[in-house]
ChimeraX commands (.cxc) that place a marker at each C-alpha (Angstrom):
marker #1 position 4.48,67.86,2.38 radius 0.5
marker #1 position 6.14,65.43,4.75 radius 0.5
marker #1 position 8.28,65.93,7.79 radius 0.5
marker #1 position 11.03,63.42,6.93 radius 0.5
marker #1 position 14.17,65.01,5.49 radius 0.5
marker #1 position 17.03,63.69,3.40 radius 0.5
marker #1 position 20.38,65.17,4.46 radius 0.5
marker #1 position 23.22,64.71,1.99 radius 0.5
marker #1 position 26.88,65.62,1.64 radius 0.5
marker #1 position 27.49,65.00,5.34 radius 0.5
marker #1 position 31.06,64.98,6.64 radius 0.5
marker #1 position 32.07,61.34,7.19 radius 0.5
marker #1 position 32.66,62.11,10.87 radius 0.5
marker #1 position 28.95,63.02,11.39 radius 0.5
marker #1 position 26.95,60.70,13.66 radius 0.5
marker #1 position 23.28,60.52,14.71 radius 0.5
marker #1 position 23.83,62.91,17.64 radius 0.5
marker #1 position 25.41,65.50,15.35 radius 0.5
marker #1 position 22.33,65.46,13.12 radius 0.5
marker #1 position 20.09,65.85,16.15 radius 0.5
marker #1 position 22.09,68.87,17.39 radius 0.5
marker #1 position 22.11,70.47,13.94 radius 0.5
marker #1 position 18.34,70.19,13.42 radius 0.5
marker #1 position 17.20,70.68,17.05 radius 0.5
marker #1 position 17.02,74.49,16.87 radius 0.5
marker #1 position 14.33,74.20,14.15 radius 0.5
marker #1 position 11.88,72.05,16.12 radius 0.5
marker #1 position 11.31,68.64,17.66 radius 0.5
marker #1 position 13.60,66.01,16.15 radius 0.5
marker #1 position 11.65,62.73,16.16 radius 0.5
marker #1 position 14.55,60.70,14.76 radius 0.5
marker #1 position 17.99,61.29,13.27 radius 0.5
marker #1 position 19.95,58.57,11.49 radius 0.5
marker #1 position 23.24,58.69,9.59 radius 0.5
marker #1 position 23.45,55.80,7.14 radius 0.5
marker #1 position 26.52,53.64,7.71 radius 0.5
marker #1 position 28.43,51.12,5.58 radius 0.5
marker #1 position 27.53,47.67,6.87 radius 0.5
marker #1 position 31.02,46.22,6.42 radius 0.5
marker #1 position 33.24,49.09,7.56 radius 0.5
marker #1 position 30.99,51.04,9.97 radius 0.5
marker #1 position 31.92,54.22,8.07 radius 0.5
marker #1 position 29.34,56.89,7.27 radius 0.5
marker #1 position 27.89,56.82,3.74 radius 0.5
marker #1 position 27.74,60.64,3.80 radius 0.5
marker #1 position 23.96,60.95,4.03 radius 0.5
marker #1 position 21.17,60.44,6.52 radius 0.5
marker #1 position 17.57,61.15,7.43 radius 0.5
marker #1 position 15.94,63.41,10.00 radius 0.5
marker #1 position 12.28,63.29,10.97 radius 0.5
marker #1 position 10.92,66.55,12.36 radius 0.5
marker #1 position 7.79,66.96,14.51 radius 0.5
marker #1 position 5.76,68.71,11.80 radius 0.5
marker #1 position 5.88,69.75,8.16 radius 0.5
marker #1 position 6.37,73.39,9.24 radius 0.5
marker #1 position 9.40,72.43,11.34 radius 0.5
marker #1 position 10.77,70.41,8.43 radius 0.5
marker #1 position 10.44,73.44,6.14 radius 0.5
marker #1 position 12.16,75.65,8.73 radius 0.5
marker #1 position 15.00,73.11,8.97 radius 0.5
marker #1 position 15.41,73.04,5.17 radius 0.5
marker #1 position 15.59,76.84,5.10 radius 0.5
marker #1 position 18.03,76.96,8.00 radius 0.5
marker #1 position 20.40,74.08,7.22 radius 0.5
marker #1 position 20.44,73.59,3.42 radius 0.5
marker #1 position 23.70,74.99,2.04 radius 0.5
marker #1 position 25.30,75.40,5.48 radius 0.5
marker #1 position 28.91,74.28,5.65 radius 0.5
marker #1 position 29.97,71.52,8.04 radius 0.5
marker #1 position 33.45,70.03,7.91 radius 0.5
marker #1 position 34.13,71.86,4.65 radius 0.5
marker #1 position 31.03,70.40,2.96 radius 0.5
marker #1 position 27.81,72.19,1.97 radius 0.5
marker #1 position 24.88,70.19,3.32 radius 0.5
marker #1 position 22.02,69.28,0.99 radius 0.5
marker #1 position 18.63,69.11,2.75 radius 0.5
marker #1 position 15.29,68.33,1.14 radius 0.5
marker #1 position 12.09,66.40,1.74 radius 0.5
marker #1 position 12.83,62.67,1.65 radius 0.5
marker #1 position 11.25,60.74,-1.21 radius 0.5
marker #1 position 10.03,57.17,-0.80 radius 0.5
marker #1 position 12.60,54.62,-1.87 radius 0.5
marker #1 position 12.19,53.45,-5.47 radius 0.5
marker #1 position 11.28,49.77,-5.72 radius 0.5
marker #1 position 14.26,47.77,-6.91 radius 0.5
marker #1 position 13.87,45.49,-9.91 radius 0.5
marker #1 position 14.07,41.79,-9.05 radius 0.5
marker #1 position 17.56,40.36,-9.28 radius 0.5
marker #1 position 18.05,37.62,-11.81 radius 0.5
marker #1 position 20.90,35.42,-12.90 radius 0.5
marker #1 position 23.66,33.94,-10.82 radius 0.5
marker #1 position 23.07,30.98,-8.55 radius 0.5
marker #1 position 19.44,30.28,-7.78 radius 0.5
marker #1 position 18.12,33.17,-9.86 radius 0.5
marker #1 position 16.44,33.42,-13.21 radius 0.5
marker #1 position 15.01,30.52,-15.17 radius 0.5
marker #1 position 16.62,27.14,-15.39 radius 0.5
marker #1 position 17.45,25.77,-18.83 radius 0.5
marker #1 position 16.43,22.12,-18.55 radius 0.5
marker link #1:1,2 radius 0.2
marker link #1:2,3 radius 0.2
marker link #1:3,4 radius 0.2
marker link #1:4,5 radius 0.2
marker link #1:5,6 radius 0.2
marker link #1:6,7 radius 0.2
marker link #1:7,8 radius 0.2
marker link #1:8,9 radius 0.2
marker link #1:9,10 radius 0.2
marker link #1:10,11 radius 0.2
marker link #1:11,12 radius 0.2
marker link #1:12,13 radius 0.2
marker link #1:13,14 radius 0.2
marker link #1:14,15 radius 0.2
marker link #1:15,16 radius 0.2
marker link #1:16,17 radius 0.2
marker link #1:17,18 radius 0.2
marker link #1:18,19 radius 0.2
marker link #1:19,20 radius 0.2
marker link #1:20,21 radius 0.2
marker link #1:21,22 radius 0.2
marker link #1:22,23 radius 0.2
marker link #1:23,24 radius 0.2
marker link #1:24,25 radius 0.2
marker link #1:25,26 radius 0.2
marker link #1:26,27 radius 0.2
marker link #1:27,28 radius 0.2
marker link #1:28,29 radius 0.2
marker link #1:29,30 radius 0.2
marker link #1:30,31 radius 0.2
marker link #1:31,32 radius 0.2
marker link #1:32,33 radius 0.2
marker link #1:33,34 radius 0.2
marker link #1:34,35 radius 0.2
marker link #1:35,36 radius 0.2
marker link #1:36,37 radius 0.2
marker link #1:37,38 radius 0.2
marker link #1:38,39 radius 0.2
marker link #1:39,40 radius 0.2
marker link #1:40,41 radius 0.2
marker link #1:41,42 radius 0.2
marker link #1:42,43 radius 0.2
marker link #1:43,44 radius 0.2
marker link #1:44,45 radius 0.2
marker link #1:45,46 radius 0.2
marker link #1:46,47 radius 0.2
marker link #1:47,48 radius 0.2
marker link #1:48,49 radius 0.2
marker link #1:49,50 radius 0.2
marker link #1:50,51 radius 0.2
marker link #1:51,52 radius 0.2
marker link #1:52,53 radius 0.2
marker link #1:53,54 radius 0.2
marker link #1:54,55 radius 0.2
marker link #1:55,56 radius 0.2
marker link #1:56,57 radius 0.2
marker link #1:57,58 radius 0.2
marker link #1:58,59 radius 0.2
marker link #1:59,60 radius 0.2
marker link #1:60,61 radius 0.2
marker link #1:61,62 radius 0.2
marker link #1:62,63 radius 0.2
marker link #1:63,64 radius 0.2
marker link #1:64,65 radius 0.2
marker link #1:65,66 radius 0.2
marker link #1:66,67 radius 0.2
marker link #1:67,68 radius 0.2
marker link #1:68,69 radius 0.2
marker link #1:69,70 radius 0.2
marker link #1:70,71 radius 0.2
marker link #1:71,72 radius 0.2
marker link #1:72,73 radius 0.2
marker link #1:73,74 radius 0.2
marker link #1:74,75 radius 0.2
marker link #1:75,76 radius 0.2
marker link #1:76,77 radius 0.2
marker link #1:77,78 radius 0.2
marker link #1:78,79 radius 0.2
marker link #1:79,80 radius 0.2
marker link #1:80,81 radius 0.2
marker link #1:81,82 radius 0.2
marker link #1:82,83 radius 0.2
marker link #1:83,84 radius 0.2
marker link #1:84,85 radius 0.2
marker link #1:85,86 radius 0.2
marker link #1:86,87 radius 0.2
marker link #1:87,88 radius 0.2
marker link #1:88,89 radius 0.2
marker link #1:89,90 radius 0.2
marker link #1:90,91 radius 0.2
marker link #1:91,92 radius 0.2
marker link #1:92,93 radius 0.2
marker link #1:93,94 radius 0.2
marker link #1:94,95 radius 0.2
marker link #1:95,96 radius 0.2
marker link #1:96,97 radius 0.2
marker link #1:97,98 radius 0.2
marker link #1:98,99 radius 0.2
view
């Protein structure tokens, strides 16, 4: 089991420091990052927290999952590796040319 957590259903006002404060009581927070929209700078409503150990991560899941912040029930679980995206085809410069 890993020590990197996915945190979903975050209030849009949540920032990195808020994640760190929320998870700090459960152990050493190695990193805390709220994912933001590139264009608007607005929160996407989810983020990632890396705890110091798998045991601390499990304690954080038990302590934070389902807790309400800003009227929203947080979803916390072990982060899964990102699925590889299929190659993009079509459009300009993509796919096969028809010569």
